[in-house]
C-alpha positions in Angstrom: 119.7 122.4 67.7 120.0 119.5 65.5 123.6 119.2 64.6 125.2 121.0 61.6 128.0 120.5 59.3 130.2 122.3 57.4 129.7 120.6 53.6 133.0 122.1 51.8 131.8 124.8 49.1 133.3 122.8 46.1 130.6 119.7 47.0 128.1 121.9 47.1 128.6 124.0 44.1 129.2 120.7 41.9 126.1 119.8 43.2 124.2 122.4 41.4 125.2 122.0 37.9 122.5 121.6 35.6 122.2 119.0 32.8 119.9 117.0 31.2 119.3 113.5 33.2 119.2 111.2 30.7 122.8 113.0 29.0 125.4 110.3 28.7 127.6 112.0 31.7 124.2 111.1 33.6 124.8 107.4 33.2 128.8 107.3 33.5 131.4 107.3 35.9 135.0 108.1 34.3 138.6 107.6 35.9 141.8 108.8 33.8 145.2 109.7 35.4 143.9 107.2 38.2 146.6 106.0 40.8 147.2 102.1 40.7 147.8 102.5 44.4 145.1 104.6 45.6 142.1 102.3 42.7 139.4 101.0 43.9 137.6 99.0 41.5 134.3 99.4 40.6 132.0 96.3 40.0 130.4 94.9 36.5 127.8 92.0 37.9 124.6 90.3 37.0 123.3 89.5 40.6 125.1 85.9 40.9 128.6 87.0 39.1 130.6 90.3 40.0 133.8 91.4 37.9 135.5 94.0 39.8 137.9 96.2 38.0 141.5 96.6 38.1 143.8 99.1 37.4 145.6 96.9 34.7 144.1 96.9 31.3 142.0 93.9 29.9 142.1 92.0 33.7 139.6 91.9 36.4 140.7 92.5 39.9 138.5 89.7 42.0 135.5 87.5 40.9 132.8 86.8 43.2 130.0 84.0 42.9 127.0 84.5 44.6 126.0 81.5 47.1 129.5 80.0 47.5 130.7 79.7 50.6 132.8 77.3 52.6 135.4 77.4 55.8 138.4 79.5 54.5 139.6 82.6 56.3 137.9 84.5 59.1 136.6 82.5 62.5 135.8 79.0 61.4 132.8 79.9 59.6 131.5 79.4 56.5 132.9 82.9 53.8 132.6 83.6 50.3 135.2 82.3 48.2 137.7 83.9 45.6 137.1 82.2 42.4 138.4 81.4 39.2 137.9 84.6 36.9 136.3 83.4 33.4 137.3 86.2 31.3 141.1 87.2 32.5 142.6 88.6 29.5 146.5 89.0 28.9 147.4 90.6 25.6 150.6 90.9 23.8 151.4 93.1 20.7 154.7 92.3 19.3 156.0 90.6 22.3 155.3 93.0 25.1 152.1 93.0 27.0 149.6 95.8 27.4 149.7 97.0 30.8 149.2 100.6 32.8 152.9 101.4 32.7 153.4 101.3 29.1 150.2 102.7 27.7 148.8 106.3 27.3 145.8 108.2 27.1 144.3 105.5 29.5 140.8 105.8 30.3 138.4 103.6 32.6 134.7 103.5 32.3 131.3 102.2 33.7 128.6 102.3 31.5 125.4 102.4 34.1 123.0 102.1 31.8 124.2 99.3 30.4 126.0 97.3 33.3 129.4 97.0 31.2 133.0 98.6 32.2 135.1 99.7 29.2 138.7 100.7 29.0 140.3 102.7 26.3 143.9 103.3 25.8 146.9 103.3 23.6 150.0 101.0 23.5 153.2 100.0 21.0 151.2 102.4 18.3 148.2 100.8 18.7 144.7 102.1 20.3 143.4 99.4 22.2 139.6 99.3 23.4 138.0 96.4 25.7 134.4 96.0 27.1 133.2 94.0 29.7 130.3 92.6 31.7 128.5 89.7 33.6 125.3 89.0 31.3 122.4 90.0 32.9 120.3 87.1 30.9 122.5 84.3 31.9 123.2 84.7 35.6 126.7 82.5 35.2 128.0 84.3 31.9 130.7 87.0 31.2 132.1 88.4 28.2 134.9 90.8 27.2 135.3 92.0 23.9 138.5 93.6 22.6 138.9 95.7 19.7 142.8 96.8 18.6 143.6 99.1 15.5 147.4 99.6 14.8 149.0 101.8 13.5 151.5 99.7 11.7 151.8 95.8 11.0 152.0 93.9 14.2 151.8 90.2 15.9 148.4 90.0 18.8 149.0 87.3 21.0 145.9 87.0 23.2 145.6 84.4 26.4 142.6 83.6 28.7 144.4 83.1 31.4 142.6 80.8 34.2 144.2 81.2 38.0 143.3 79.0 40.5 143.2 81.3 44.1 144.9 79.5 47.2 141.2 78.9 48.3 140.3 76.5 46.1 142.5 72.9 45.7 142.9 69.9 43.7 142.6 71.8 40.4 141.8 69.8 37.0 143.2 72.1 34.1 142.1 70.6 30.7 141.1 72.1 27.1 138.7 70.4 24.5 138.7 70.9 20.8 134.9 70.2 20.5 133.3 69.1 17.2 129.6 69.0 17.3 127.8 66.3 15.7 126.1 67.3 12.4 127.5 70.2 12.7 130.2 71.7 9.8 131.7 74.7 12.0 135.9 74.0 12.9 136.0 72.5 16.4 135.7 74.9 19.1 138.3 75.2 21.7 137.3 75.8 25.4 139.2 75.7 28.3 138.2 74.6 31.8 138.9 74.1 35.2 137.5 72.3 38.0 138.7 73.1 41.6 137.5 72.0 45.3 136.2 74.3 48.3 138.3 73.6 51.2 136.2 70.9 52.8 135.9 69.7 49.6 131.9 70.5 50.1 131.9 72.7 46.9 133.0 72.1 43.4 133.6 74.9 40.9 133.6 74.6 37.6 135.1 77.6 34.8 134.8 77.3 30.9 136.0 79.9 29.0 136.8 80.2 24.4 137.5 82.7 22.3 134.9 84.2 20.1 136.2 84.8 16.2 134.5 86.5 13.4 133.6 83.7 10.9 136.4 84.5 8.6 138.7 83.5 11.6 136.7 80.4 13.0 139.7 77.9 12.1 142.2 79.7 13.8 144.4 77.7 15.7 144.3 77.8 19.7 146.8 76.5 21.9 147.0 75.7 25.4 149.9 76.0 27.8 149.9 74.5 31.9 153.0 76.5 32.9 152.1 76.3 36.7 150.4 73.8 39.0 147.5 76.9 39.7 147.7 78.3 36.5 146.9 77.2 32.4 145.9 79.3 29.3 144.5 79.0 26.0 145.9 81.9 23.1 145.8 82.5 19.5 148.3 84.5 17.3 147.2 86.7 14.4 149.1 89.3 12.4 147.5 92.6 12.0 147.2 94.8 9.3 147.8 98.6 9.7 145.0 100.5 10.2 142.8 98.0 10.5 140.7 97.4 13.3 140.7 94.0 14.9 137.8 92.2 17.1 137.5 89.3 19.0 135.4 88.1 22.5 136.3 86.0 25.0 133.2 84.1 26.6 133.2 82.4 30.0 131.4 80.8 32.5 131.6 80.4 36.4 129.1 77.8 38.4 129.2 75.6 41.2 128.2 72.6 42.5 125.5 75.0 44.8 124.0 76.2 41.5 123.6 72.8 39.7 124.6 69.2 40.7 127.1 68.7 37.6 129.4 72.1 37.1 131.5 70.7 35.2 129.5 69.7 32.0 126.8 72.6 32.7 129.6 75.4 32.4 130.7 73.9 29.5 127.1 73.8 27.9 126.5 77.2 28.9 129.6 78.2 26.9 128.7 76.4 24.2 125.1 77.9 24.6 126.8 81.6 24.2 128.8 80.4 21.1 126.4 79.5 19.1 124.1 82.7 20.0 123.5 84.5 16.5 126.2 87.6 15.8 125.4 90.5 18.5 122.4 88.5 20.4 124.0 88.0 23.5 124.8 92.1 24.2 121.3 92.8 22.6 119.5 90.5 25.2 121.8 91.8 27.9 121.2 95.5 27.4 117.7 94.8 26.5 117.4 93.5 30.6 119.1 96.3 32.0 116.8 98.5 29.7 113.8 96.9 31.6 115.4 97.5 35.1 116.1 101.2 34.4 112.0 101.6 33.9 112.2 101.8 37.6 114.7 105.0 38.0 115.3 108.0 40.1 115.4 111.3 38.0 116.9 114.1 39.6 116.2 117.4 37.6 118.9 120.7 38.4 121.7 118.6 40.2 124.1 116.3 37.6 126.3 115.5 40.6 123.7 114.0 42.8 122.2 112.3 39.7 125.0 110.2 38.9 125.6 109.3 43.1 122.2 108.3 43.4 122.2 106.4 39.9 125.1 104.5 41.2 123.7 103.6 44.1 120.8 102.3 42.3 123.1 100.6 39.9 124.9 98.5 42.8 122.0 97.5 44.4 120.7 96.3 40.9 123.8 94.8 40.2 124.0 92.5 43.2 120.4 91.4 43.3 118.5 89.2 41.1 115.1 88.2 40.4 114.1 84.9 40.6 116.7 83.5 42.7 117.2 82.7 46.5 120.2 85.1 47.0 120.2 87.9 49.4 123.2 90.6 49.2 125.7 91.1 51.9 126.7 94.1 52.8 129.5 94.6 50.1 127.6 92.9 48.0 129.7 91.5 45.1 131.9 94.1 45.1 134.5 91.6 47.0 134.5 89.6 50.2 133.8 91.9 52.5 132.1 90.5 55.5 132.8 87.3 53.9 129.4 87.4 51.9 127.5 87.0 55.1 123.4 88.4 55.2 122.9 90.8 58.0 119.8 93.0 59.0 121.1 95.0 56.5 119.3 93.2 53.5 115.8 93.8 55.4 116.5 97.2 56.9 118.5 99.1 54.4 118.9 97.5 50.5 115.6 95.8 50.8 113.1 98.6 50.9 114.2 100.8 48.2 113.6 97.4 45.9 110.6 96.8 47.3 109.5 100.3 46.2 111.3 99.8 42.5 112.1 96.2 42.0 109.9 94.1 44.4 110.9 90.8 42.5 114.1 91.5 43.6 113.0 91.9 47.2 111.1 88.5 46.9 114.5 86.5 46.2 116.2 87.8 49.2 113.0 87.0 51.4 112.9 83.4 49.4 116.9 83.1 51.0 115.3 83.6 54.1 112.1 81.4 53.8 114.5 78.2 52.6 116.2 78.8 55.9 113.5 79.2 57.7 113.5 75.3 59.6 117.4 76.0 61.0 116.1 79.1 61.9 113.8 77.0 64.1 116.8 75.0 65.0 118.7 78.1 66.1 115.7 79.2 68.3 115.6 75.7 69.9 119.4 75.4 70.5 118.9 78.8 73.2 115.7 77.1 74.9 113.3 79.5 72.7 110.4 78.8 70.4 109.9 79.9 67.0 112.3 80.9 64.4 115.9 83.1 65.5 117.4 84.0 62.4 121.0 84.3 62.6 123.2 87.5 62.8 125.5 86.2 60.3 123.6 84.1 57.6 125.6 82.1 55.0 124.8 79.0 52.7 122.7 77.3 55.2 120.9 79.9 58.1 123.1 78.3 60.6 124.9 81.3 62.6 128.3 82.3 61.2 129.2 84.8 63.4 132.6 83.9 64.8 132.1 83.4 68.7 134.7 86.2 69.4 131.9 88.4 68.7 129.2 88.7 70.9 126.7 89.5 68.2 125.9 86.3 66.8 124.7 85.2 70.2 123.0 88.3 71.7 121.8 90.5 68.3 118.7 89.2 68.2 116.7 92.2 66.3 117.7 90.6 63.3 114.9 87.9 63.8 112.1 91.0 64.0 114.1 92.5 61.3 113.2 90.1 58.6 109.3 89.5 59.6 109.6 93.3 59.1 110.7 92.5 55.4 107.9 90.0 54.7 105.3 92.3 55.7 106.4 95.4 54.0 106.9 93.1 50.6 103.2 92.3 51.2 102.2 95.5 51.9 104.0 96.6 48.8 102.7 93.7 46.3 99.5 92.5 48.4 100.2 89.0 47.0 98.1 87.0 49.2 99.6 84.0 47.7 102.9 84.5 48.7 101.9 85.8 52.0 100.3 82.7 52.7 103.0 80.5 51.4 106.1 82.3 52.8 104.9 85.4 54.4 102.9 83.8 56.8 105.7 81.2 57.8 108.0 83.7 58.4 105.7 86.0 60.5 104.0 83.3 62.7 107.5 81.5 63.6 109.1 84.9 64.4 106.2 85.9 66.5 106.8 82.8 68.5 110.1 83.1 69.2 109.4 86.6 70.6 106.5 85.2 72.8 108.8 82.8 74.4 111.6 85.7 74.3 110.2 88.3 75.9 109.1 88.3 79.6 106.8 90.3 81.8 107.5 91.7 85.2 106.1 93.1 88.3 105.1 96.3 86.6 102.9 94.8 84.5 104.8 95.3 81.3 106.7 93.1 78.8 110.7 93.2 78.4 113.7 91.9 76.5 116.5 91.2 78.7 120.6 90.7 77.8 120.4 91.9 74.2 123.5 93.8 72.0 121.6 97.2 70.5 121.7 98.0 67.2 124.2 99.9 68.6 126.8 97.7 68.4 128.7 98.9 71.0 126.0 98.5 73.6 126.5 95.2 74.9 124.3 92.8 76.9 122.1 95.5 78.2 117.8 95.2 79.0 114.9 96.7 76.8 116.9 98.0 73.8 114.5 100.5 72.1 115.1 99.1 69.0 115.2 95.5 69.5 111.6 96.2 71.2 110.4 98.3 68.9 111.1 95.7 66.5 109.7 92.9 68.1 106.4 94.9 68.8 106.2 95.1 65.2 107.5 91.6 64.4 104.2 90.7 66.9 101.6 93.1 65.4 102.2 92.3 62.0 102.1 88.2 62.8 98.9 89.1 64.6 97.3 91.0 61.6 98.9 88.5 58.6 96.8 85.7 61.0 93.7 87.3 60.7 94.3 87.5 56.7 95.1 84.0 56.6 92.2 82.6 58.6 94.4 81.3 61.1 93.9 81.6 64.8 96.4 83.9 66.2 97.1 84.0 69.6 96.2 86.9 71.8 99.5 86.8 73.7 100.7 88.3 71.0 98.6 91.2 71.1 99.5 91.7 74.7 102.8 91.4 74.1 103.2 94.1 71.5 101.2 96.4 73.2 102.8 95.9 76.6 106.5 96.2 75.1 107.6 99.9 76.3 110.3 102.8 75.2 111.7 104.8 78.1 112.6 108.3 78.1 115.5 110.1 80.0 114.5 112.9 82.5 115.0 115.3 79.6 112.7 113.5 77.4 114.7 112.2 75.2 114.5 108.0 74.6 116.3 106.1 76.3 118.7 103.7 73.9 118.3 100.7 76.8 118.1 100.9 80.2 120.3 102.2 82.6 121.6 103.9 79.4 124.3 107.0 80.2 125.0 109.0 77.6 127.7 107.1 75.9 128.7 107.4 72.3 127.2 104.9 70.0 128.0 103.5 66.8 124.8 103.7 65.2 121.5 104.9 65.1 118.9 102.8 67.3 116.4 105.3 68.9 116.0 106.9 66.0 115.4 104.1 63.8 111.6 104.1 65.9 111.0 107.4 64.2 112.4 105.8 60.8 112.0 103.6 59.4 109.9 101.5 62.3 107.1 104.4 62.6 106.8 103.7 66.1 107.2 106.7 67.4 105.5 109.5 65.4 105.3 112.8 67.6 107.6 115.4 65.5 108.5 117.0 68.8 109.8 113.7 70.5 111.6 112.4 66.8 113.5 116.0 66.8 114.8 115.9 70.4 115.7 112.0 70.0 117.7 113.6 67.0 119.1 116.5 68.5 120.2 114.4 71.3 121.7 111.3 69.5 122.9 112.8 66.4 125.7 114.0 69.1 126.1 110.8 70.2 127.7 109.6 66.5 131.4 109.9 65.8 132.6 110.9 62.7 135.2 107.9 62.6 134.5 104.3 62.9 130.9 104.4 62.2 128.8 103.2 59.8 127.4 104.9 56.7 123.7 104.4 57.1 123.2 106.2 60.1 123.0 109.6 58.7 121.1 108.5 56.0 118.0 108.0 58.4 118.4 111.2 60.0 117.6 112.8 56.9 114.3 111.0 56.3 114.0 112.2 59.7 114.5 115.7 59.1 112.5 115.9 55.7 109.3 114.5 57.6 109.8 117.1 60.2 109.8 119.8 57.6 113.5 121.0 57.8 114.5 120.1 54.3 117.8 122.5 54.7 119.0 120.0 57.7 117.6 116.8 55.4 120.2 118.2 52.6 123.2 117.9 54.4 122.9 115.1 56.4 121.9 113.6 52.9 125.3 114.3 51.4 127.1 113.4 54.9 125.4 109.7 54.4 127.9 109.1 51.5 130.3 111.6 49.8 132.9 111.4 52.7 132.7 107.5 52.2 133.6 108.0 48.5 136.7 106.5 47.3 139.0 107.1 43.7 138.8 106.9 41.0 134.7 105.8 40.7 133.8 106.9 44.0 132.4 103.8 45.0 131.7 103.8 48.9 133.2 102.6 51.5 132.0 102.0 54.9 133.2 104.4 57.2 134.4 108.0 56.3 137.8 107.4 55.1 137.1 103.8 54.9 138.6 101.4 52.2 136.5 98.5 52.0 134.1 99.3 49.4 131.2 99.1 48.0 129.0 99.3 51.2 125.6 98.6 49.6 123.7 98.9 52.8 124.8 102.2 52.8 123.7 103.0 49.4 120.2 101.6 50.2 120.2 103.9 53.4 121.2 107.0 50.8 118.7 105.9 48.3 115.7 105.6 51.3 116.7 109.2 52.2 115.2 110.1 48.8 112.3 107.9 48.1 110.9 108.1 51.5 112.5 111.2 52.7 112.2 113.8 49.7 109.4 111.7 47.4 107.7 111.2 50.6 106.8 107.5 49.5 105.9 105.0 51.9 104.0 101.3 53.0 100.2 101.8 53.0 98.9 100.2 56.3 96.2 99.2 54.2 98.2 98.0 51.2 100.3 99.1 48.3 102.7 102.0 48.1 101.6 106.2 49.4 103.1 109.1 49.2 102.9 111.1 53.0 102.1 114.8 53.0 106.1 115.5 54.8 108.3 115.5 51.8 110.2 118.3 49.9 113.2 119.1 47.5 116.6 120.3 48.4 116.4 123.9 47.3 118.2 123.7 43.9 116.5 120.5 42.8 114.0 121.6 40.4 112.3 118.5 40.2 112.7 114.4 41.5 110.7 111.8 40.0 110.8 108.2 41.1 109.5 106.1 38.4 108.6 102.5 37.7 107.1 102.2 41.2 105.6 99.1 42.9 104.2 96.3 40.8 101.9 98.9 38.7 105.0 100.5 37.7 103.9 104.2 38.7 105.5 107.4 38.5 105.3 110.0 41.3 106.9 113.6 40.5 108.0 115.9 43.1 108.6 119.5 41.7 110.0 122.4 43.9 107.9 125.2 45.0 
């Protein structure tokens, strides 16, 4: 029997509420009466800058800047750096700072439709509303807007704080009153901070300024440096009883990774924002998000699942960006988890939903790999192999960034095939021949050359891959891992096919190896995870991935035998969330929708943490946001319930094996692929 789960009645009942899928509630995540000690922030991001919420009003818990790494913290390897927040605000009313502890009726809300975070509260006899976002159209700019309505006359003091984290040093803290040539406006006061990374290889710059209503443009703004790692600018204004007062903070954050001159560019970007027409910044930001949501997942008949699935899609959209060469880590831009390193998580879990809904974002992830292809060749050569060997953990250069105390960086070689699979599937989805010629084929060719040298033919006449770490990371230094063999097999097949499309001479040995890689079955008929597998517990799906997403095992009987067996080998604790979502797809494709629904729920609900339900990596974990798990659950909807898949002949197709949970009325996947197709699945 397939392993069954007992889902709390409350969870099931909450999932059957019927509500219009486009209602405000379906687009928002709200929190009130929340505990500061059990608070896991939600991220407002634009694919480059991530702003993680704080329980304290008007403050940002953490700021993450994509692509900025240096040796800091874990394991003598390059890691994401904590960074300066450009919109860190501190507001005082009659000399008392607005805090959670002295406020009432405090509600925080993430507006997923517009990528904006808001807070509303009452403090010192005034109502306060603040809103911030990382502007989607300006990748290095954040904006915060504050409106205060006092019940009586009071003095407002607002500060923009620049705090330099311990990860940066040699801070230079300045302020400028900029008077622009041939401009009649009063001087524009800007606070700027520059600092160096630990090894002094990266320079970071942040600039911020107040944006006032026109009648306050001449308002004096002052500068203070209270400490060696902190400075701020501030203004004071007498507020009138019952009269709302609004001001804004605009801030930039950029580094020498992104531009050769971060100091001047940071200030130019803020200046650019300063001279936009009233409301133009937010109008363009919301238009950009509106365009993203032209590709959406709509569930009719289940408000709870709708909100949760949309939250997953929102986070993938927030952590990714088109027309760049960045690739998200398992935690995206939600913090410093996994040090911002890029794993197989991207190609196998996050990228497939984006290939369907936002192929330009998927292209950015593959561009990140392509730009590091030369380093991957050096990685392979260092171990005596041909071709290109992508690292288990990748950061700025594409060299291996896994600490030496972990064997993953030395033996978890399937990541190289995962990159190649991602490249081929991007081509299938988009049919972009120019991209295949300039990007995809070089990746596929170099990775196939790696497997040609990595595989070995033995006396049995078959090809083997010895001494690897499995996709199941608790299985170390084994031979013929099922997942590694299957991924390498596909890598070689796809390279052979791509070579023919490109008119290149493809080595016949690639086809021979692909045909000769094999998967053993145990006496019970179950596919063996690796040579000599003895029934041990597994960390995550391995053999089952041959059924989905690899599609190497297609016989339903074999798929179910493997699922029945290995689903009992995955403990409920200490195991990452993406396993159960793959089980869900397999169940759907084998016709068991009821069980697919249970695996769907188990893939994320036990991992949700307060107050916004952001997803931790493990059940009971505290390290959100696990974008890998979100990508997996989205696959259970897109590739499972909706039955979409990559057409081997090109494009996107719908397989026959799909169906909806019993209480869902319909499922719509809109904006699919380059042609923005819509697929509607209705309950029978």
